[in-house]
C-alpha positions in Angstrom: -1.5 -8.5 -5.1 -3.8 -10.0 -2.5 -6.4 -7.6 -0.8 -5.1 -5.9 2.3 -7.0 -4.4 5.3 -7.2 -0.6 5.3 -7.9 2.1 7.7 -10.0 5.0 6.4 -9.7 8.3 8.3 -11.8 11.4 8.4 -9.6 14.4 8.3 -10.9 17.4 10.2 -11.6 16.7 13.9 -10.0 13.2 13.5 -6.4 13.5 12.3 -6.2 17.3 12.8 -7.9 19.8 15.0 -11.3 20.9 13.8 -11.1 24.3 12.1 -14.5 25.1 10.5 -13.9 25.3 6.7 -10.2 25.2 7.0 -8.7 27.0 4.0 -5.4 28.2 5.5 -2.5 25.7 5.8 -1.2 27.8 8.8 -4.3 26.5 10.8 -3.4 22.8 10.4 -2.7 21.3 13.8 -2.1 17.6 13.7 -3.2 15.8 16.8 -0.2 14.5 18.9 1.2 11.0 18.2 -0.4 10.6 14.8 2.8 9.9 12.8 4.0 7.2 15.2 0.5 5.6 15.3 0.3 5.6 11.5 3.8 4.0 11.3 2.6 1.2 13.5 -0.4 0.7 11.2 1.8 0.6 8.1 4.2 -1.8 9.8 1.3 -4.1 10.5 0.3 -4.2 6.8 -2.6 -1.8 6.7 -3.2 0.6 3.8 -4.2 4.1 5.1 -6.5 6.7 3.5 -8.0 10.0 4.2 -11.7 10.3 3.2 -13.0 13.8 3.7 -16.1 15.9 2.9 -15.0 19.4 1.9 -18.3 21.2 1.3 -16.6 24.5 1.8 -15.6 24.2 -1.9 -19.2 23.6 -3.1 -20.4 26.4 -0.8 -17.9 28.8 -2.3 -16.1 29.4 1.1 -12.7 28.3 -0.4 -11.3 26.9 -3.6 -10.0 23.5 -4.5 -6.5 25.0 -4.6 -6.9 26.2 -1.0 -8.1 22.7 0.0 -5.0 21.2 -1.7 -2.7 23.6 0.2 -4.2 22.5 3.5 -4.0 18.9 2.5 -0.3 19.3 1.5 0.4 20.9 4.9 -1.4 18.0 6.7 0.5 15.4 4.8 3.8 17.2 5.5 3.1 17.1 9.2 2.1 13.5 9.0 5.3 12.5 7.2 6.1 10.8 3.9 4.6 7.4 3.1 2.1 7.2 5.9 -1.0 7.9 3.9 -1.5 5.9 0.7 -4.1 8.3 -0.8 -6.6 11.0 0.0 -10.1 11.4 -1.4 -12.3 14.4 -1.0 -15.8 15.4 -1.9 -16.5 19.1 -2.7 -20.3 18.7 -2.8 -22.4 20.9 -0.6 -25.2 19.3 1.6 -28.4 18.9 -0.4 -26.5 18.3 -3.7 -27.1 14.8 -5.1 -23.8 13.1 -4.5 -22.4 9.6 -4.5 -19.2 10.8 -2.8 -20.5 12.9 0.1 -20.4 11.0 3.3 -22.4 9.1 4.5 -22.4 7.8 1.0 -19.5 5.3 0.6 -18.4 6.5 -2.9 -14.9 7.7 -1.8 -14.3 4.4 0.0 -15.4 2.4 -3.1 -13.1 4.6 -5.2 -10.2 3.7 -3.0 -11.1 0.1 -3.3 -11.0 0.4 -7.1 -7.6 2.1 -6.9 -6.0 -0.3 -4.3 -6.4 -4.0 -3.3 -8.5 -3.4 -0.2 -10.2 -6.1 1.8 -13.2 -4.0 3.0 -14.6 -6.5 5.6 -11.2 -6.5 7.3 -10.9 -2.7 7.2 -11.9 0.2 9.5 -13.3 3.7 9.2 -12.3 6.1 12.0 -14.0 9.5 12.3 -15.6 12.0 14.6 -19.1 12.3 13.0 -22.1 10.1 12.5 -21.6 10.5 8.7 -18.2 8.9 9.0 -19.6 5.9 10.9 -22.5 5.5 8.5 -20.1 5.7 5.5 -17.9 3.0 7.0 -21.0 0.8 7.7 -22.3 1.3 4.1 -18.9 0.4 2.7 -18.8 -2.8 4.8 -16.0 -1.8 7.2 -15.9 -1.8 11.0 -16.3 1.6 12.5 -14.6 3.6 15.4 -16.0 7.0 16.6 -13.3 9.2 18.1 -14.2 11.7 20.8 -12.1 14.5 19.3 -13.7 17.1 17.0 -17.4 16.6 17.0 -17.2 13.0 18.4 -18.6 13.7 21.9 -21.8 15.3 20.3 -22.7 12.3 18.1 -25.5 9.9 18.8 -24.6 7.1 16.3 -23.8 3.5 17.0 -20.2 2.7 16.0 -18.6 -0.7 16.5 -16.3 1.0 19.0 -15.6 4.4 20.6 -12.1 5.8 21.3 -10.8 8.9 23.0 -8.7 9.8 19.9 -7.1 8.3 16.8 -4.1 7.0 18.8 -6.5 4.9 21.0 -8.5 3.9 17.9 -5.3 2.6 16.2 -4.3 0.7 19.3 -7.7 -1.0 19.2 -7.2 -1.9 15.6 -3.7 -3.3 16.2 -4.6 -5.1 19.4 -7.5 -6.9 17.7 -10.1 -5.6 20.0 -12.8 -6.4 17.5 
């Protein structure tokens, strides 16, 4: 199978409303329009992935089972078949880690699991660590202004109001 372009998404503050250390599926609030925008990406031939730091696990704030419950709820709200895979890093800041963003370990893991063309791919997130992760992995980057986006001082390839606008930029070939 030939390599395909992909879009890597941060989770909290990007696809769903930011809830500090979200451990309760009842707190999952998907941003409006996400399922439709993801369907458009899939129809255009993009693979889609969630790449998320979950240091609350490493810090002891919640368990991996709680993370999985939140993730299951998020995927249910998104809808079936719209996310190809999710990758998470449980490591706390300060712990040596190849997977904790801004390190690109989770992106490279996805590229081992799927036929991804990284130079034709995008990383969309609301934090400097997301943008740096995408850059280190060799993707183009889009910072969204949801979540912590407005507070970031990084230099993404592009800025967007939210994921819906970011996906429009990808599909319209604004790069």
